[in-house]
N, C-alpha and C positions, 0 to 999 in steps of 0.2 A: 537914754535908752528906755524903752518901754519895759514894764514888768510882765513878761510873757513866758509861760512854761513851753519851752520849745518842743517837747515831746507831745503834749496835748495839742498844741498848735498843728504839728505835723499829722497826727492821727486824725484830727477833726477835718483838716483840709483834704486829706485823701478820701475820707468817707464822703465829704460833700462834693468833691469832684466826681466821684463815682455816681452819686445819686443824681446830680444835675445832668450828667451825661445821659442817664436813663430818661430824664424828662425831655431833653433836647432832641434825642434820636427819634426820627419819624414822627415828629409832633408839629401840628399846625396851629397850636394855640397862639393867641396874641401875647404881646409883651407882658401884660398884667398877670395873666393866668399861667404862663408856661412854667414858671418856677415858684408858684404859690400853691402847691398841692397839699401842704399840711395846713389845715384850717379847722382846728378843734372847736367843739361847742363851748359856748360861754353863756350861762344863764338862759338856756333853752334856745340859743341861736348861735350860728357860727360867728367866729371873731370878725370875719370880714366877708364881703361879697363883691361881685364885680358889676359895674354899670357902664354902659356905653354913653359917653357924654358928647354932645354936639356943640360946636362953637361957631360964632359968627365971623370967624377968620380962619385962615389957613395956618395950621400948626407947622406943617411942612407943605411943599408944593403939591397941591391937589388933595390934601388931607385936612378935613375940618372936624374930625371926630376921632376918639380913641376910647379904649376900655380903661377905666380907672378902678382902683381898689378903694372900697368904702369900709372903713372900720366901724364895728358896732360899738366900740368903746374907745376911749382916748388911750392910744398905745404908749403915750409918753409916761404913763404911770410906771414907776421904776419896777415894782414887783411884777407887773404883767409882762413886761418885756423880758425881765430876767428869768421868770418861770417859763415863758414861751421859748426862750433860747434853749433851755435845758430839755424841754419836752420835744422840740423839733429834732434835736440831735438823737434822742432816744428813738424817735419815730424812724429816722433814717437808718439807724443801726438795725432795726427790725426788718427793713425793706431792702437793704443791701446785703445779700447773702454771700456774694463773692465779688472781689474787686480785681479786675484785670488791670494791673498797673500799666500795661502797654496800650490800653484802650479806654482812657478816661477823658480824652480830649484835652485841649489847651485853653488857656484863658488868663485872667489877671485878677489880682486881689484888690478889692475896693474897700475903703475905710470910711465909715459914716460916723460923724460926731453926733450921736442921736439926741444929745441934750442941748444942741445948739441950733436946731432947725428954726426957721421963721414961719413955716407953714404957709408959703405963698403959692405953691403949686407949680412953679415954673419948671423945676426939674422933672416933675411928674409928667407934664404935658410934652416937654421936649424929648423925653425918653419914650414917649407913647405908652406910658404906664409902667415901664420897667421899675423906675423908682417911684415910691408912693408919695402922698401928700406930705408926709413927715420926713421926707428925705431918707427913707430906709429902703434898701434893696429887697428883692423878693426873699421870703422867709426860708425857702429851700436852700438859698445860697449862704446862709449864715453859718459860720463855723468857729468863731472865737470872739470873746469879749474881753476888753481890757479897760483900765481906767486912767485918766489923766486928771489934773486939777480942774480942767475946764469941762470935761464930759466923759461919759462912757464911750468907748470906741467899739463899734460893731464891724467885724471883719466878714467880708463876703467874697465868695468865689464866683466871678462872672465869666461864663464860657465865652469863647471867641465869637460865637454867633451873636452875642448880645453886647459885646464891648463897644460897638459903635453907638448904641443907644445910651450906654452909661457915659460915654464921652460927651454926648449931647446934654445930658443932665448936669455934668460937671461944669460945662461951659457957661450955663446960665444960672448956676447957683450963686446967689448974691452974697453969701457969707462964707463960701468955700468950706462948707461943712461935710462935703463928700469929695473924695479924691482917691487916686490910686496909691496904694501902699508904697510903691517904689518912688513916688513923687513926694509924699509928705513925711515918710520915715525911711529914707534910703538905706541907712546903715542897718536898721532893724530888718528891713526887707531882705537885704543881702545875706545877713547872718541866718535868718530863719529859713529862707529858701535853700541855702546851702545845706543846713541840717536836714531839711525835708528831703532833698534829693539824695543825700548820703544815706539816710535812714531807709529810703524806699528803693535804693539800688544796691544795697549791700547783700 
C-alpha cells in the first residue's frame, strides 16, 4: 500500500476537480494549454511556453502538427517540481472560491512516475500535447505526490473530455511510467476513492 494521507488526498482532489472544471467549461484551447494556466515566472521568464510543432508525418489521420509545452528549465530537478506542486495548489485555492460538489464534472486519476521518464516525446505527440515531453500531465491537474523506492508519484485529475488523449499517451509509453490509478494501484484507488466519496457526500 502507498503511504498517502487520505484526507489531504480527498481535499486536494476536490479542489483540483473544481479548478479543472472551470478550465474545461466553454474553453477552446488546445490540449497543451487547456489545463496549464498556472505558469509562474522563473528568472525573469515563465517556467514554460507553448510552441506549435510541425512534423513530416501524420500523428493522427490528417494531423501533422500540435502545440507542445517547452520548459525553460529542466523540470526533473527535484526541488523545482516539489516547490511547483505546492505553489500550484495554493494558486488553485485562491481562484476556487466556491465548490459545487454536484457540478465538477467526471474524470479519472492518472499517476505519473516522474523520475522514470525516458524523454522520448512519444506520449506528448500521441496525446496532442496533453502529456508533456517529461511524461507529466498538465500542471493544473496535479493534486497529490507520493513516493516509492523507484520514483515520486504525481497524481493528476484528468477530466473526461481529455481521457481519450491520456489513453493515447499511455498506449505508446515505452516504459509504462504513466497509467491510471485504478490500473496500477487498484486497492489504493478503491480505498481512497471510497473515502473521497464518503467525505464529500456526508
